[in-house]
C-alpha positions in Angstrom: 64.5 -3.8 -8.8 66.7 -3.0 -5.9 65.6 -1.6 -2.6 67.1 1.9 -3.2 65.2 2.3 -6.5 61.9 1.1 -4.9 62.4 3.5 -2.0 63.0 6.5 -4.4 59.9 5.5 -6.4 57.7 5.4 -3.4 59.0 8.6 -2.0 58.2 10.4 -5.3 54.8 8.8 -5.8 53.5 9.0 -2.3 53.4 12.8 -2.0 51.7 13.1 -5.4 49.0 10.5 -4.4 48.5 12.3 -1.1 48.0 15.6 -2.8 45.6 14.0 -5.3 43.5 12.5 -2.4 43.2 15.9 -0.7 42.2 17.7 -3.9 39.5 15.0 -4.6 38.1 15.3 -1.0 38.0 19.0 -1.3 36.2 19.0 -4.6 33.6 16.5 -3.4 32.8 18.4 -0.3 32.3 21.6 -2.4 29.9 19.7 -4.7 27.7 18.8 -1.7 27.1 22.4 -0.5 24.2 23.0 -3.0 20.6 23.4 -2.0 19.5 22.4 1.5 16.3 20.4 1.4 13.6 20.9 4.0 11.2 18.4 5.5 8.5 20.0 3.3 10.6 19.2 0.2 10.8 15.6 1.2 7.1 15.5 2.0 6.2 16.8 -1.5 8.5 14.3 -3.1 7.0 11.4 -1.1 3.5 12.5 -2.2 4.5 12.6 -5.8 6.0 9.2 -5.5 3.0 7.7 -3.8 0.5 9.1 -6.3 2.5 7.8 -9.3 3.4 4.4 -7.9 0.5 3.3 -5.7 -1.3 1.5 -8.6 1.9 -0.3 -9.5 2.4 -2.0 -6.1 0.7 -5.3 -5.4 -0.3 -6.4 -1.9 0.2 -2.9 -0.3 -2.1 -3.0 2.8 -3.1 0.5 3.8 -5.3 -0.2 6.8 -7.1 -3.0 8.7 -10.4 -2.8 10.4 -11.4 -5.1 13.2 -14.7 -6.9 13.0 -14.6 -8.7 16.3 -12.2 -9.7 19.0 -9.6 -11.5 16.8 -10.8 -10.9 13.2 -10.2 -8.0 10.9 -10.6 -7.1 7.2 -8.4 -5.3 4.8 -8.1 -4.7 1.1 -5.4 -6.5 -0.8 -4.8 -5.5 -4.4 -3.3 -7.7 -7.1 -2.9 -6.3 -10.6 -5.2 -3.4 -9.6 -8.0 -5.7 -8.4 -8.9 -5.1 -4.8 -9.8 -8.2 -2.9 -11.4 -7.9 0.6 -9.6 -10.3 2.9 -10.8 -11.4 6.3 -8.1 -12.5 8.7 -8.4 -14.3 12.0 -5.5 -13.4 14.2 -6.1 -16.1 16.8 -6.2 -18.9 14.2 -3.6 -17.2 12.0 -5.7 -17.6 8.9 -6.8 -15.3 6.1 -9.2 -15.7 3.1 -11.0 -13.7 0.6 -14.5 -12.7 1.8 -15.8 -12.9 -1.7 -14.9 -13.1 -5.4 -14.4 -9.4 -6.4 -15.6 -9.9 -10.0 -18.8 -11.7 -9.0 -19.5 -9.3 -6.2 -19.1 -6.3 -8.5 -21.8 -7.8 -10.8 -24.1 -8.5 -7.9 -23.6 -5.0 -6.5 -24.3 -3.5 -9.9 -27.5 -5.5 -10.1 -28.5 -4.1 -6.7 -28.1 -0.5 -7.9 -24.4 0.3 -7.7 -23.5 2.4 -10.8 -19.8 1.3 -10.9 -19.3 -2.0 -12.9 -15.5 -2.1 -12.8 -14.4 -4.3 -9.9 -11.0 -2.5 -9.9 -12.7 0.7 -8.9 -15.0 -0.7 -6.1 -13.5 0.0 -2.7 -15.6 -0.9 0.4 -15.7 1.7 3.1 -17.3 -0.6 5.7 -17.7 -4.3 5.9 -19.5 -6.5 8.5 -20.1 -10.2 8.5 -23.7 -11.3 9.3 -25.6 -14.5 9.9 -22.6 -16.6 11.0 -20.6 -15.3 8.1 -23.2 -16.4 5.5 -23.9 -12.8 4.4 -22.2 -9.4 4.7 -23.1 -5.7 4.9 -20.9 -3.6 2.7 -20.8 0.2 2.4 -19.6 1.6 -0.9 -19.7 5.3 -1.8 -22.0 5.9 1.2 -24.6 3.3 0.2 -25.1 0.1 2.2 -25.7 -3.2 0.6 -26.6 -6.6 2.1 -25.0 -9.4 0.1 -25.0 -13.1 0.2 -21.8 -14.4 -1.5 -22.9 -18.0 -1.8 -23.3 -20.2 -4.9 -25.2 -17.3 -6.5 -24.0 -13.9 -5.5 -27.0 -11.7 -4.5 -27.0 -8.2 -3.1 -29.8 -5.7 -2.2 -29.7 -2.1 -1.1 -29.9 -2.1 2.7 -31.8 0.6 4.7 -29.6 3.4 6.1 -28.1 2.8 9.5 -30.2 4.0 12.4 -28.7 6.8 14.2 -28.7 6.5 18.0 -30.4 9.3 19.9 -28.3 11.0 22.5 
């Protein structure tokens, strides 16, 4: 192909390609001028997404609660089974405070109606007696538990309210 023919081909094709590009850009910008979404729309969508997917996400930590200077606890779920983890920030360690299945059985024996370990979510947790026992609040009831070789729990008396 000689240079003259190539020049003519480019001069014929280039204007057509340019026109096609401008038409495509114009059409795509018109397609994007639909509904304008507000922050409330995005908030509703996020709530729907969270409600439908929260049970599908493993190891999603929602909050941590400190139980001393350097230690805190949090719930870590795997396959829907919440495990109460105790972490020591200074030592950079973490471990399960107890076996959730065995603790569910011990709590049920102490009077907790719920037997499914996947549905038991502690609201408060404190380590006692040099970490040999724990005080756990579930559904407003307090239990004192000793997760040793044999898991044992008993209903604890209500917390004393301080007088002002």
